CHARMM-style PDB file with segment names, atoms N, HN, CA, C and O in Angstrom:
ATOM      1  N   UNK     1       0.841  -1.193   0.000  1.00  0.00      PROA
ATOM      2  CA  UNK     1       0.000   0.000   0.000  1.00  0.00      PROA
ATOM      3  C   UNK     1       0.879   1.247   0.000  1.00  0.00      PROA
ATOM      4  O   UNK     1       2.048   1.214   0.382  1.00  0.00      PROA
ATOM      5  N   UNK     2       0.285   2.328  -0.434  1.00  0.00      PROA
ATOM      6  HN  UNK     2      -0.666   2.355  -0.745  1.00  0.00      PROA
ATOM      7  CA  UNK     2       0.994   3.603  -0.381  1.00  0.00      PROA
ATOM      8  C   UNK     2       0.803   4.236   0.988  1.00  0.00      PROA
ATOM      9  O   UNK     2      -0.060   3.824   1.763  1.00  0.00      PROA
ATOM     10  N   UNK     3       1.609   5.230   1.271  1.00  0.00      PROA
ATOM     11  HN  UNK     3       2.310   5.565   0.642  1.00  0.00      PROA
ATOM     12  CA  UNK     3       1.504   5.933   2.546  1.00  0.00      PROA
ATOM     13  C   UNK     3       0.105   6.521   2.700  1.00  0.00      PROA
ATOM     14  O   UNK     3      -0.470   6.450   3.787  1.00  0.00      PROA
ATOM     15  N   UNK     4      -0.452   7.096   1.643  1.00  0.00      PROA
ATOM     16  HN  UNK     4       0.015   7.153   0.760  1.00  0.00      PROA
ATOM     17  CA  UNK     4      -1.786   7.697   1.723  1.00  0.00      PROA
ATOM     18  C   UNK     4      -2.845   6.662   2.095  1.00  0.00      PROA
ATOM     19  O   UNK     4      -3.693   6.918   2.950  1.00  0.00      PROA
ATOM     20  N   UNK     5      -2.797   5.500   1.456  1.00  0.00      PROA
ATOM     21  HN  UNK     5      -2.109   5.293   0.761  1.00  0.00      PROA
ATOM     22  CA  UNK     5      -3.801   4.479   1.763  1.00  0.00      PROA
ATOM     23  C   UNK     5      -3.564   3.865   3.145  1.00  0.00      PROA
ATOM     24  O   UNK     5      -4.517   3.462   3.812  1.00  0.00      PROA
ATOM     25  N   UNK     6      -2.302   3.789   3.580  1.00  0.00      PROA
ATOM     26  HN  UNK     6      -1.527   4.116   3.038  1.00  0.00      PROA
ATOM     27  CA  UNK     6      -2.019   3.303   4.937  1.00  0.00      PROA
ATOM     28  C   UNK     6      -2.622   4.245   5.978  1.00  0.00      PROA
ATOM     29  O   UNK     6      -3.236   3.799   6.947  1.00  0.00      PROA
ATOM     30  N   UNK     7      -2.440   5.556   5.770  1.00  0.00      PROA
ATOM     31  HN  UNK     7      -1.941   5.918   4.983  1.00  0.00      PROA
ATOM     32  CA  UNK     7      -3.006   6.544   6.696  1.00  0.00      PROA
ATOM     33  C   UNK     7      -4.525   6.457   6.678  1.00  0.00      PROA
ATOM     34  O   UNK     7      -5.159   6.512   7.732  1.00  0.00      PROA
ATOM     35  N   UNK     8      -5.115   6.323   5.499  1.00  0.00      PROA
ATOM     36  HN  UNK     8      -4.600   6.279   4.643  1.00  0.00      PROA
ATOM     37  CA  UNK     8      -6.568   6.202   5.390  1.00  0.00      PROA
ATOM     38  C   UNK     8      -7.072   4.974   6.142  1.00  0.00      PROA
ATOM     39  O   UNK     8      -8.053   5.058   6.881  1.00  0.00      PROA
ATOM     40  N   UNK     9      -6.412   3.845   5.961  1.00  0.00      PROA
ATOM     41  HN  UNK     9      -5.615   3.777   5.361  1.00  0.00      PROA
ATOM     42  CA  UNK     9      -6.843   2.609   6.618  1.00  0.00      PROA
ATOM     43  C   UNK     9      -6.766   2.750   8.140  1.00  0.00      PROA
ATOM     44  O   UNK     9      -7.683   2.338   8.851  1.00  0.00      PROA
ATOM     45  N   UNK    10      -5.673   3.330   8.638  1.00  0.00      PROA
ATOM     46  HN  UNK    10      -4.928   3.665   8.061  1.00  0.00      PROA
ATOM     47  CA  UNK    10      -5.518   3.515  10.082  1.00  0.00      PROA
ATOM     48  C   UNK    10      -6.577   4.473  10.625  1.00  0.00      PROA
ATOM     49  O   UNK    10      -7.139   4.245  11.696  1.00  0.00      PROA
ATOM     50  N   UNK    11      -6.845   5.548   9.876  1.00  0.00      PROA
ATOM     51  HN  UNK    11      -6.389   5.733   9.006  1.00  0.00      PROA
ATOM     52  CA  UNK    11      -7.833   6.541  10.296  1.00  0.00      PROA
ATOM     53  C   UNK    11      -9.223   5.921  10.339  1.00  0.00      PROA
ATOM     54  O   UNK    11      -9.978   6.140  11.286  1.00  0.00      PROA
ATOM     55  N   UNK    12      -9.553   5.154   9.319  1.00  0.00      PROA
ATOM     56  HN  UNK    12      -8.940   4.976   8.550  1.00  0.00      PROA
ATOM     57  CA  UNK    12     -10.861   4.492   9.289  1.00  0.00      PROA
ATOM     58  C   UNK    12     -11.008   3.476  10.410  1.00  0.00      PROA
ATOM     59  O   UNK    12     -12.120   3.194  10.857  1.00  0.00      PROA
ATOM     60  N   UNK    13      -9.895   2.930  10.861  1.00  0.00      PROA
ATOM     61  HN  UNK    13      -8.992   3.159  10.498  1.00  0.00      PROA
ATOM     62  CA  UNK    13      -9.925   1.968  11.963  1.00  0.00      PROA
ATOM     63  C   UNK    13     -10.052   2.663  13.313  1.00  0.00      PROA
ATOM     64  O   UNK    13     -10.156   2.003  14.347  1.00  0.00      PROA
ATOM     65  N   UNK    14     -10.044   4.008  13.304  1.00  0.00      PROA
ATOM     66  HN  UNK    14      -9.960   4.544  12.464  1.00  0.00      PROA
ATOM     67  CA  UNK    14     -10.262   4.753  14.529  1.00  0.00      PROA
ATOM     68  C   UNK    14      -9.014   5.303  15.187  1.00  0.00      PROA
ATOM     69  O   UNK    14      -9.095   5.887  16.267  1.00  0.00      PROA
ATOM     70  N   UNK    15      -7.854   5.129  14.558  1.00  0.00      PROA
ATOM     71  HN  UNK    15      -7.788   4.654  13.680  1.00  0.00      PROA
ATOM     72  CA  UNK    15      -6.615   5.642  15.145  1.00  0.00      PROA
ATOM     73  C   UNK    15      -6.572   7.164  15.057  1.00  0.00      PROA
ATOM     74  O   UNK    15      -7.022   7.755  14.075  1.00  0.00      PROA
ATOM     75  N   UNK    16      -6.032   7.782  16.086  1.00  0.00      PROA
ATOM     76  HN  UNK    16      -5.666   7.303  16.884  1.00  0.00      PROA
ATOM     77  CA  UNK    16      -5.848   9.227  16.084  1.00  0.00      PROA
ATOM     78  C   UNK    16      -4.665   9.559  15.172  1.00  0.00      PROA
ATOM     79  O   UNK    16      -3.831   8.694  14.905  1.00  0.00      PROA
ATOM     80  N   UNK    17      -4.583  10.804  14.691  1.00  0.00      PROA
ATOM     81  HN  UNK    17      -5.261  11.507  14.907  1.00  0.00      PROA
ATOM     82  CA  UNK    17      -3.436  11.177  13.852  1.00  0.00      PROA
ATOM     83  C   UNK    17      -2.095  10.911  14.542  1.00  0.00      PROA
ATOM     84  O   UNK    17      -1.143  10.471  13.899  1.00  0.00      PROA
ATOM     85  N   UNK    18      -2.020  11.175  15.838  1.00  0.00      PROA
ATOM     86  HN  UNK    18      -2.794  11.532  16.361  1.00  0.00      PROA
ATOM     87  CA  UNK    18      -0.782  10.924  16.578  1.00  0.00      PROA
ATOM     88  C   UNK    18      -0.437   9.438  16.575  1.00  0.00      PROA
ATOM     89  O   UNK    18       0.718   9.057  16.386  1.00  0.00      PROA
ATOM     90  N   UNK    19      -1.437   8.620  16.782  1.00  0.00      PROA
ATOM     91  HN  UNK    19      -2.376   8.929  16.935  1.00  0.00      PROA
ATOM     92  CA  UNK    19      -1.215   7.169  16.795  1.00  0.00      PROA
ATOM     93  C   UNK    19      -0.832   6.662  15.409  1.00  0.00      PROA
ATOM     94  O   UNK    19       0.041   5.803  15.284  1.00  0.00      PROA
ATOM     95  N   UNK    20      -1.476   7.183  14.371  1.00  0.00      PROA
ATOM     96  HN  UNK    20      -2.185   7.880  14.473  1.00  0.00      PROA
ATOM     97  CA  UNK    20      -1.127   6.800  13.001  1.00  0.00      PROA
ATOM     98  C   UNK    20       0.343   7.106  12.735  1.00  0.00      PROA
ATOM     99  O   UNK    20       1.068   6.280  12.179  1.00  0.00      PROA
ATOM    100  N   UNK    21       0.776   8.301  13.136  1.00  0.00      PROA
ATOM    101  HN  UNK    21       0.187   8.972  13.587  1.00  0.00      PROA
ATOM    102  CA  UNK    21       2.172   8.697  12.922  1.00  0.00      PROA
ATOM    103  C   UNK    21       3.122   7.723  13.626  1.00  0.00      PROA
ATOM    104  O   UNK    21       4.125   7.302  13.050  1.00  0.00      PROA
ATOM    105  N   UNK    22       2.803   7.374  14.858  1.00  0.00      PROA
ATOM    106  HN  UNK    22       1.987   7.715  15.326  1.00  0.00      PROA
ATOM    107  CA  UNK    22       3.662   6.444  15.612  1.00  0.00      PROA
ATOM    108  C   UNK    22       3.666   5.054  14.982  1.00  0.00      PROA
ATOM    109  O   UNK    22       4.725   4.448  14.821  1.00  0.00      PROA
ATOM    110  N   UNK    23       2.484   4.547  14.626  1.00  0.00      PROA
ATOM    111  HN  UNK    23       1.623   5.040  14.756  1.00  0.00      PROA
ATOM    112  CA  UNK    23       2.384   3.189  14.090  1.00  0.00      PROA
ATOM    113  C   UNK    23       3.063   3.042  12.732  1.00  0.00      PROA
ATOM    114  O   UNK    23       3.648   2.003  12.429  1.00  0.00      PROA
ATOM    115  N   UNK    24       2.978   4.091  11.920  1.00  0.00      PROA
ATOM    116  HN  UNK    24       2.502   4.936  12.165  1.00  0.00      PROA
ATOM    117  CA  UNK    24       3.558   4.013  10.576  1.00  0.00      PROA
ATOM    118  C   UNK    24       4.961   4.606  10.506  1.00  0.00      PROA
ATOM    119  O   UNK    24       5.607   4.556   9.460  1.00  0.00      PROA
ATOM    120  N   UNK    25       5.431   5.166  11.616  1.00  0.00      PROA
ATOM    121  HN  UNK    25       4.906   5.207  12.466  1.00  0.00      PROA
ATOM    122  CA  UNK    25       6.763   5.753  11.624  1.00  0.00      PROA
ATOM    123  C   UNK    25       6.863   6.999  10.763  1.00  0.00      PROA
ATOM    124  O   UNK    25       7.889   7.243  10.128  1.00  0.00      PROA
ATOM    125  N   UNK    26       5.787   7.792  10.742  1.00  0.00      PROA
ATOM    126  HN  UNK    26       4.954   7.593  11.258  1.00  0.00      PROA
ATOM    127  CA  UNK    26       5.734   8.998   9.915  1.00  0.00      PROA
ATOM    128  C   UNK    26       5.739  10.247  10.775  1.00  0.00      PROA
ATOM    129  O   UNK    26       5.392  10.204  11.956  1.00  0.00      PROA
ATOM    130  N   UNK    27       6.132  11.351  10.179  1.00  0.00      PROA
ATOM    131  HN  UNK    27       6.414  11.385   9.220  1.00  0.00      PROA
ATOM    132  CA  UNK    27       6.065  12.650  10.831  1.00  0.00      PROA
ATOM    133  C   UNK    27       4.599  13.038  11.006  1.00  0.00      PROA
ATOM    134  O   UNK    27       3.779  12.782  10.124  1.00  0.00      PROA
ATOM    135  N   UNK    28       4.267  13.654  12.137  1.00  0.00      PROA
ATOM    136  HN  UNK    28       4.932  13.863  12.853  1.00  0.00      PROA
ATOM    137  CA  UNK    28       2.888  14.078  12.419  1.00  0.00      PROA
ATOM    138  C   UNK    28       2.361  15.001  11.323  1.00  0.00      PROA
ATOM    139  O   UNK    28       1.203  14.881  10.923  1.00  0.00      PROA
ATOM    140  N   UNK    29       3.189  15.914  10.835  1.00  0.00      PROA
ATOM    141  HN  UNK    29       4.130  16.011  11.160  1.00  0.00      PROA
ATOM    142  CA  UNK    29       2.765  16.831   9.782  1.00  0.00      PROA
ATOM    143  C   UNK    29       2.404  16.106   8.492  1.00  0.00      PROA
ATOM    144  O   UNK    29       1.479  16.512   7.788  1.00  0.00      PROA
ATOM    145  N   UNK    30       3.127  15.041   8.181  1.00  0.00      PROA
ATOM    146  HN  UNK    30       3.879  14.711   8.752  1.00  0.00      PROA
ATOM    147  CA  UNK    30       2.831  14.253   6.989  1.00  0.00      PROA
ATOM    148  C   UNK    30       1.502  13.527   7.135  1.00  0.00      PROA
ATOM    149  O   UNK    30       0.725  13.444   6.184  1.00  0.00      PROA
ATOM    150  N   UNK    31       1.244  13.005   8.322  1.00  0.00      PROA
ATOM    151  HN  UNK    31       1.876  13.073   9.094  1.00  0.00      PROA
ATOM    152  CA  UNK    31      -0.039  12.339   8.584  1.00  0.00      PROA
ATOM    153  C   UNK    31      -1.179  13.355   8.480  1.00  0.00      PROA
ATOM    154  O   UNK    31      -2.213  13.061   7.880  1.00  0.00      PROA
ATOM    155  N   UNK    32      -1.000  14.537   9.053  1.00  0.00      PROA
ATOM    156  HN  UNK    32      -0.159  14.775   9.540  1.00  0.00      PROA
ATOM    157  CA  UNK    32      -2.023  15.582   8.960  1.00  0.00      PROA
ATOM    158  C   UNK    32      -2.289  15.952   7.505  1.00  0.00      PROA
ATOM    159  O   UNK    32      -3.440  16.144   7.113  1.00  0.00      PROA
ATOM    160  N   UNK    33      -1.233  16.054   6.706  1.00  0.00      PROA
ATOM    161  HN  UNK    33      -0.298  15.899   7.024  1.00  0.00      PROA
ATOM    162  CA  UNK    33      -1.394  16.385   5.283  1.00  0.00      PROA
ATOM    163  C   UNK    33      -2.124  15.271   4.540  1.00  0.00      PROA
ATOM    164  O   UNK    33      -2.955  15.545   3.673  1.00  0.00      PROA
ATOM    165  N   UNK    34      -1.824  14.031   4.868  1.00  0.00      PROA
ATOM    166  HN  UNK    34      -1.149  13.809   5.572  1.00  0.00      PROA
ATOM    167  CA  UNK    34      -2.498  12.901   4.230  1.00  0.00      PROA
ATOM    168  C   UNK    34      -3.983  12.890   4.581  1.00  0.00      PROA
ATOM    169  O   UNK    34      -4.829  12.663   3.716  1.00  0.00      PROA
ATOM    170  N   UNK    35      -4.295  13.133   5.840  1.00  0.00      PROA
ATOM    171  HN  UNK    35      -3.608  13.318   6.544  1.00  0.00      PROA
ATOM    172  CA  UNK    35      -5.699  13.188   6.263  1.00  0.00      PROA
ATOM    173  C   UNK    35      -6.402  14.348   5.571  1.00  0.00      PROA
ATOM    174  O   UNK    35      -7.533  14.203   5.108  1.00  0.00      PROA
ATOM    175  N   UNK    36      -5.740  15.493   5.500  1.00  0.00      PROA
ATOM    176  HN  UNK    36      -4.821  15.611   5.876  1.00  0.00      PROA
ATOM    177  CA  UNK    36      -6.302  16.649   4.815  1.00  0.00      PROA
ATOM    178  C   UNK    36      -6.591  16.319   3.353  1.00  0.00      PROA
ATOM    179  O   UNK    36      -7.610  16.750   2.813  1.00  0.00      PROA
ATOM    180  N   UNK    37      -5.712  15.565   2.711  1.00  0.00      PROA
ATOM    181  HN  UNK    37      -4.884  15.214   3.149  1.00  0.00      PROA
ATOM    182  CA  UNK    37      -5.915  15.127   1.327  1.00  0.00      PROA
ATOM    183  C   UNK    37      -7.215  14.327   1.199  1.00  0.00      PROA
ATOM    184  O   UNK    37      -8.026  14.588   0.310  1.00  0.00      PROA
ATOM    185  N   UNK    38      -7.406  13.353   2.092  1.00  0.00      PROA
ATOM    186  HN  UNK    38      -6.747  13.140   2.813  1.00  0.00      PROA
ATOM    187  CA  UNK    38      -8.611  12.524   2.038  1.00  0.00      PROA
ATOM    188  C   UNK    38      -9.870  13.320   2.372  1.00  0.00      PROA
ATOM    189  O   UNK    38     -10.938  13.045   1.826  1.00  0.00      PROA
ATOM    190  N   UNK    39      -9.754  14.294   3.254  1.00  0.00      PROA
ATOM    191  HN  UNK    39      -8.886  14.518   3.698  1.00  0.00      PROA
ATOM    192  CA  UNK    39     -10.904  15.151   3.576  1.00  0.00      PROA
ATOM    193  C   UNK    39     -11.288  15.974   2.354  1.00  0.00      PROA
ATOM    194  O   UNK    39     -12.468  16.068   2.015  1.00  0.00      PROA
ATOM    195  N   UNK    40     -10.296  16.573   1.686  1.00  0.00      PROA
ATOM    196  HN  UNK    40      -9.338  16.496   1.962  1.00  0.00      PROA
ATOM    197  CA  UNK    40     -10.581  17.392   0.501  1.00  0.00      PROA
ATOM    198  C   UNK    40     -11.228  16.578  -0.605  1.00  0.00      PROA
ATOM    199  O   UNK    40     -12.041  17.104  -1.365  1.00  0.00      PROA
ATOM    200  N   UNK    41     -10.874  15.280  -0.708  1.00  0.00      PROA
ATOM    201  HN  UNK    41     -10.214  14.853  -0.090  1.00  0.00      PROA
ATOM    202  CA  UNK    41     -11.484  14.411  -1.706  1.00  0.00      PROA
ATOM    203  C   UNK    41     -12.866  13.911  -1.292  1.00  0.00      PROA
ATOM    204  O   UNK    41     -13.588  13.319  -2.095  1.00  0.00      PROA
ATOM    205  N   UNK    42     -13.226  14.153  -0.036  1.00  0.00      PROA
ATOM    206  HN  UNK    42     -12.640  14.634   0.616  1.00  0.00      PROA
ATOM    207  CA  UNK    42     -14.531  13.714   0.453  1.00  0.00      PROA
ATOM    208  C   UNK    42     -14.559  12.267   0.908  1.00  0.00      PROA
ATOM    209  O   UNK    42     -15.629  11.728   1.191  1.00  0.00      PROA
ATOM    210  N   UNK    43     -13.406  11.635   0.981  1.00  0.00      PROA
ATOM    211  HN  UNK    43     -12.537  12.073   0.751  1.00  0.00      PROA
ATOM    212  CA  UNK    43     -13.330  10.236   1.409  1.00  0.00      PROA
ATOM    213  C   UNK    43     -13.498  10.123   2.917  1.00  0.00      PROA
ATOM    214  O   UNK    43     -14.116   9.180   3.410  1.00  0.00      PROA
ATOM    215  N   UNK    44     -12.947  11.087   3.646  1.00  0.00      PROA
ATOM    216  HN  UNK    44     -12.445  11.853   3.246  1.00  0.00      PROA
ATOM    217  CA  UNK    44     -13.063  11.159   5.097  1.00  0.00      PROA
ATOM    218  C   UNK    44     -13.742  12.479   5.413  1.00  0.00      PROA
ATOM    219  O   UNK    44     -13.356  13.521   4.884  1.00  0.00      PROA
ATOM    220  N   UNK    45     -14.749  12.441   6.273  1.00  0.00      PROA
ATOM    221  HN  UNK    45     -15.062  11.595   6.703  1.00  0.00      PROA
ATOM    222  CA  UNK    45     -15.454  13.679   6.590  1.00  0.00      PROA
ATOM    223  C   UNK    45     -15.043  14.278   7.917  1.00  0.00      PROA
ATOM    224  O   UNK    45     -15.219  15.477   8.133  1.00  0.00      PROA
ATOM    225  N   UNK    46     -14.503  13.474   8.805  1.00  0.00      PROA
ATOM    226  HN  UNK    46     -14.360  12.500   8.630  1.00  0.00      PROA
ATOM    227  CA  UNK    46     -14.138  13.985  10.111  1.00  0.00      PROA
ATOM    228  C   UNK    46     -13.031  13.136  10.702  1.00  0.00      PROA
ATOM    229  O   UNK    46     -12.976  11.925  10.486  1.00  0.00      PROA
ATOM    230  N   UNK    47     -12.154  13.779  11.447  1.00  0.00      PROA
ATOM    231  HN  UNK    47     -12.199  14.762  11.623  1.00  0.00      PROA
ATOM    232  CA  UNK    47     -11.105  13.071  12.155  1.00  0.00      PROA
ATOM    233  C   UNK    47     -11.426  13.164  13.636  1.00  0.00      PROA
ATOM    234  O   UNK    47     -11.754  14.239  14.138  1.00  0.00      PROA
ATOM    235  N   UNK    48     -11.334  12.067  14.320  1.00  0.00      PROA
ATOM    236  HN  UNK    48     -11.067  11.194  13.912  1.00  0.00      PROA
ATOM    237  CA  UNK    48     -11.588  12.006  15.764  1.00  0.00      PROA
ATOM    238  C   UNK    48     -13.048  12.302  16.099  1.00  0.00      PROA
ATOM    239  O   UNK    48     -13.336  12.836  17.170  1.00  0.00      PROA
ATOM    240  N   UNK    49     -13.952  11.970  15.218  1.00  0.00      PROA
ATOM    241  HN  UNK    49     -13.718  11.536  14.348  1.00  0.00      PROA
ATOM    242  CA  UNK    49     -15.370  12.166  15.497  1.00  0.00      PROA
ATOM    243  C   UNK    49     -15.830  11.088  16.471  1.00  0.00      PROA
ATOM    244  O   UNK    49     -15.212  10.029  16.578  1.00  0.00      PROA
ATOM    245  N   UNK    50     -16.886  11.360  17.155  1.00  0.00      PROA
ATOM    246  HN  UNK    50     -17.388  12.220  17.068  1.00  0.00      PROA
ATOM    247  CA  UNK    50     -17.450  10.383  18.062  1.00  0.00      PROA
ATOM    248  C   UNK    50     -17.054  10.646  19.493  1.00  0.00      PROA
ATOM    249  O   UNK    50     -16.433  11.665  19.798  1.00  0.00      PROA
ATOM    250  N   UNK    51     -17.414   9.727  20.373  1.00  0.00      PROA
ATOM    251  HN  UNK    51     -17.918   8.900  20.125  1.00  0.00      PROA
ATOM    252  CA  UNK    51     -17.134   9.942  21.787  1.00  0.00      PROA
ATOM    253  C   UNK    51     -15.634  10.005  22.051  1.00  0.00      PROA
ATOM    254  O   UNK    51     -14.854   9.244  21.480  1.00  0.00      PROA
ATOM    255  N   UNK    52     -15.249  10.929  22.928  1.00  0.00      PROA
ATOM    256  HN  UNK    52     -15.882  11.548  23.392  1.00  0.00      PROA
ATOM    257  CA  UNK    52     -13.840  11.064  23.285  1.00  0.00      PROA
ATOM    258  C   UNK    52     -13.708  10.960  24.793  1.00  0.00      PROA
ATOM    259  O   UNK    52     -14.615  11.322  25.541  1.00  0.00      PROA
ATOM    260  N   UNK    53     -12.597  10.473  25.208  1.00  0.00      PROA
ATOM    261  HN  UNK    53     -11.860  10.178  24.599  1.00  0.00      PROA
ATOM    262  CA  UNK    53     -12.338  10.386  26.633  1.00  0.00      PROA
ATOM    263  C   UNK    53     -11.425  11.531  27.037  1.00  0.00      PROA
ATOM    264  O   UNK    53     -10.703  12.068  26.197  1.00  0.00      PROA
ATOM    265  N   UNK    54     -11.443  11.914  28.304  1.00  0.00      PROA
ATOM    266  HN  UNK    54     -12.029  11.478  28.987  1.00  0.00      PROA
ATOM    267  CA  UNK    54     -10.541  12.984  28.754  1.00  0.00      PROA
ATOM    268  C   UNK    54      -9.093  12.625  28.428  1.00  0.00      PROA
ATOM    269  O   UNK    54      -8.662  11.491  28.632  1.00  0.00      PROA
ATOM    270  N   UNK    55      -8.359  13.597  27.925  1.00  0.00      PROA
ATOM    271  HN  UNK    55      -8.709  14.519  27.759  1.00  0.00      PROA
ATOM    272  CA  UNK    55      -6.965  13.374  27.567  1.00  0.00      PROA
ATOM    273  C   UNK    55      -6.783  12.709  26.224  1.00  0.00      PROA
ATOM    274  O   UNK    55      -5.684  12.252  25.911  1.00  0.00      PROA
ATOM    275  N   UNK    56      -7.833  12.642  25.417  1.00  0.00      PROA
ATOM    276  HN  UNK    56      -8.726  13.014  25.671  1.00  0.00      PROA
ATOM    277  CA  UNK    56      -7.723  12.020  24.101  1.00  0.00      PROA
ATOM    278  C   UNK    56      -6.691  12.753  23.261  1.00  0.00      PROA
ATOM    279  O   UNK    56      -6.489  13.957  23.415  1.00  0.00      PROA
ATOM    280  N   UNK    57      -6.047  12.018  22.380  1.00  0.00      PROA
ATOM    281  HN  UNK    57      -6.211  11.039  22.255  1.00  0.00      PROA
ATOM    282  CA  UNK    57      -4.945  12.576  21.584  1.00  0.00      PROA
ATOM    283  C   UNK    57      -5.419  13.571  20.535  1.00  0.00      PROA
ATOM    284  O   UNK    57      -4.588  14.257  19.939  1.00  0.00      PROA
ATOM    285  N   UNK    58      -6.701  13.677  20.288  1.00  0.00      PROA
ATOM    286  HN  UNK    58      -7.376  13.121  20.772  1.00  0.00      PROA
ATOM    287  CA  UNK    58      -7.198  14.546  19.226  1.00  0.00      PROA
ATOM    288  C   UNK    58      -7.662  15.908  19.722  1.00  0.00      PROA
ATOM    289  O   UNK    58      -8.464  16.559  19.053  1.00  0.00      PROA
ATOM    290  N   UNK    59      -7.192  16.344  20.845  1.00  0.00      PROA
ATOM    291  HN  UNK    59      -6.541  15.815  21.389  1.00  0.00      PROA
ATOM    292  CA  UNK    59      -7.637  17.623  21.376  1.00  0.00      PROA
ATOM    293  C   UNK    59      -7.220  18.794  20.494  1.00  0.00      PROA
ATOM    294  O   UNK    59      -7.949  19.782  20.406  1.00  0.00      PROA
ATOM    295  N   UNK    60      -6.070  18.707  19.844  1.00  0.00      PROA
ATOM    296  HN  UNK    60      -5.477  17.905  19.915  1.00  0.00      PROA
ATOM    297  CA  UNK    60      -5.603  19.787  18.972  1.00  0.00      PROA
ATOM    298  C   UNK    60      -6.227  19.643  17.589  1.00  0.00      PROA
ATOM    299  O   UNK    60      -6.353  18.534  17.070  1.00  0.00      PROA
ATOM    300  N   UNK    61      -6.611  20.752  17.003  1.00  0.00      PROA
ATOM    301  HN  UNK    61      -6.509  21.653  17.424  1.00  0.00      PROA
ATOM    302  CA  UNK    61      -7.186  20.728  15.664  1.00  0.00      PROA
ATOM    303  C   UNK    61      -6.113  20.387  14.647  1.00  0.00      PROA
ATOM    304  O   UNK    61      -4.985  20.873  14.733  1.00  0.00      PROA
ATOM    305  N   UNK    62      -6.466  19.559  13.693  1.00  0.00      PROA
ATOM    306  HN  UNK    62      -7.382  19.164  13.624  1.00  0.00      PROA
ATOM    307  CA  UNK    62      -5.554  19.186  12.611  1.00  0.00      PROA
ATOM    308  C   UNK    62      -5.837  20.078  11.413  1.00  0.00      PROA
ATOM    309  O   UNK    62      -6.824  20.814  11.425  1.00  0.00      PROA
ATOM    310  N   UNK    63      -5.002  20.038  10.379  1.00  0.00      PROA
ATOM    311  HN  UNK    63      -4.200  19.440  10.370  1.00  0.00      PROA
ATOM    312  CA  UNK    63      -5.296  20.821   9.182  1.00  0.00      PROA
ATOM    313  C   UNK    63      -6.672  20.491   8.591  1.00  0.00      PROA
ATOM    314  O   UNK    63      -7.295  21.330   7.941  1.00  0.00      PROA
ATOM    315  N   UNK    64      -7.136  19.259   8.827  1.00  0.00      PROA
ATOM    316  HN  UNK    64      -6.630  18.578   9.356  1.00  0.00      PROA
ATOM    317  CA  UNK    64      -8.454  18.872   8.328  1.00  0.00      PROA
ATOM    318  C   UNK    64      -9.557  19.688   8.988  1.00  0.00      PROA
ATOM    319  O   UNK    64     -10.649  19.812   8.434  1.00  0.00      PROA
ATOM    320  N   UNK    65      -9.284  20.246  10.167  1.00  0.00      PROA
ATOM    321  HN  UNK    65      -8.397  20.145  10.617  1.00  0.00      PROA
ATOM    322  CA  UNK    65     -10.270  21.018  10.918  1.00  0.00      PROA
ATOM    323  C   UNK    65     -10.140  22.522  10.690  1.00  0.00      PROA
ATOM    324  O   UNK    65     -10.959  23.292  11.192  1.00  0.00      PROA
ATOM    325  N   UNK    66      -9.150  22.941   9.960  1.00  0.00      PROA
ATOM    326  HN  UNK    66      -8.485  22.316   9.552  1.00  0.00      PROA
ATOM    327  CA  UNK    66      -8.908  24.371   9.759  1.00  0.00      PROA
ATOM    328  C   UNK    66     -10.144  25.042   9.152  1.00  0.00      PROA
ATOM    329  O   UNK    66     -10.700  24.569   8.162  1.00  0.00      PROA
ATOM    330  N   UNK    67     -10.547  26.119   9.749  1.00  0.00      PROA
ATOM    331  HN  UNK    67     -10.095  26.504  10.553  1.00  0.00      PROA
ATOM    332  CA  UNK    67     -11.682  26.877   9.240  1.00  0.00      PROA
ATOM    333  C   UNK    67     -13.035  26.379   9.699  1.00  0.00      PROA
ATOM    334  O   UNK    67     -14.045  27.031   9.434  1.00  0.00      PROA
ATOM    335  N   UNK    68     -13.091  25.254  10.372  1.00  0.00      PROA
ATOM    336  HN  UNK    68     -12.270  24.724  10.587  1.00  0.00      PROA
ATOM    337  CA  UNK    68     -14.356  24.708  10.833  1.00  0.00      PROA
ATOM    338  C   UNK    68     -14.832  25.497  12.044  1.00  0.00      PROA
ATOM    339  O   UNK    68     -14.070  25.665  12.997  1.00  0.00      PROA
ATOM    340  N   UNK    69     -16.070  25.986  12.037  1.00  0.00      PROA
ATOM    341  HN  UNK    69     -16.688  25.850  11.263  1.00  0.00      PROA
ATOM    342  CA  UNK    69     -16.549  26.783  13.165  1.00  0.00      PROA
ATOM    343  C   UNK    69     -16.683  25.998  14.465  1.00  0.00      PROA
ATOM    344  O   UNK    69     -16.704  26.599  15.540  1.00  0.00      PROA
ATOM    345  N   UNK    70     -16.772  24.676  14.395  1.00  0.00      PROA
ATOM    346  HN  UNK    70     -16.755  24.188  13.522  1.00  0.00      PROA
ATOM    347  CA  UNK    70     -16.901  23.898  15.621  1.00  0.00      PROA
ATOM    348  C   UNK    70     -15.565  23.346  16.109  1.00  0.00      PROA
ATOM    349  O   UNK    70     -15.516  22.714  17.164  1.00  0.00      PROA
ATOM    350  N   UNK    71     -14.493  23.566  15.374  1.00  0.00      PROA
ATOM    351  HN  UNK    71     -14.532  24.078  14.517  1.00  0.00      PROA
ATOM    352  CA  UNK    71     -13.182  23.038  15.772  1.00  0.00      PROA
ATOM    353  C   UNK    71     -12.761  23.560  17.131  1.00  0.00      PROA
ATOM    354  O   UNK    71     -12.125  22.842  17.902  1.00  0.00      PROA
ATOM    355  N   UNK    72     -13.107  24.797  17.432  1.00  0.00      PROA
ATOM    356  HN  UNK    72     -13.623  25.381  16.805  1.00  0.00      PROA
ATOM    357  CA  UNK    72     -12.714  25.361  18.719  1.00  0.00      PROA
ATOM    358  C   UNK    72     -13.526  24.777  19.870  1.00  0.00      PROA
ATOM    359  O   UNK    72     -13.164  24.974  21.031  1.00  0.00      PROA
ATOM    360  N   UNK    73     -14.596  24.076  19.585  1.00  0.00      PROA
ATOM    361  HN  UNK    73     -14.890  23.916  18.643  1.00  0.00      PROA
ATOM    362  CA  UNK    73     -15.434  23.474  20.622  1.00  0.00      PROA
ATOM    363  C   UNK    73     -14.935  22.098  21.036  1.00  0.00      PROA
ATOM    364  O   UNK    73     -15.421  21.528  22.012  1.00  0.00      PROA
ATOM    365  N   UNK    74     -13.977  21.569  20.308  1.00  0.00      PROA
ATOM    366  HN  UNK    74     -13.582  22.032  19.515  1.00  0.00      PROA
ATOM    367  CA  UNK    74     -13.479  20.217  20.583  1.00  0.00      PROA
ATOM    368  C   UNK    74     -12.682  20.165  21.838  1.00  0.00      PROA
ATOM    369  OT1 UNK    74     -12.190  19.100  22.213  1.00  0.00      PROA
TER     370      UNK     74
END
């Protein structure tokens, strides 16, 4: 698989961007860019959606969340 499809598969499996970066041995910025790519294509609509626990790794907005009016509510 390519790096883009690996990131997509991990994201769809519920991994946070930080966890994807660690599992695939990639830079966090590269993972954020890959997720942003899939969001722009409409393949992924949200990162870290759903119930979150305190201290979850997705507290910081990713590039995929840039400009979203609800990103600051996360």
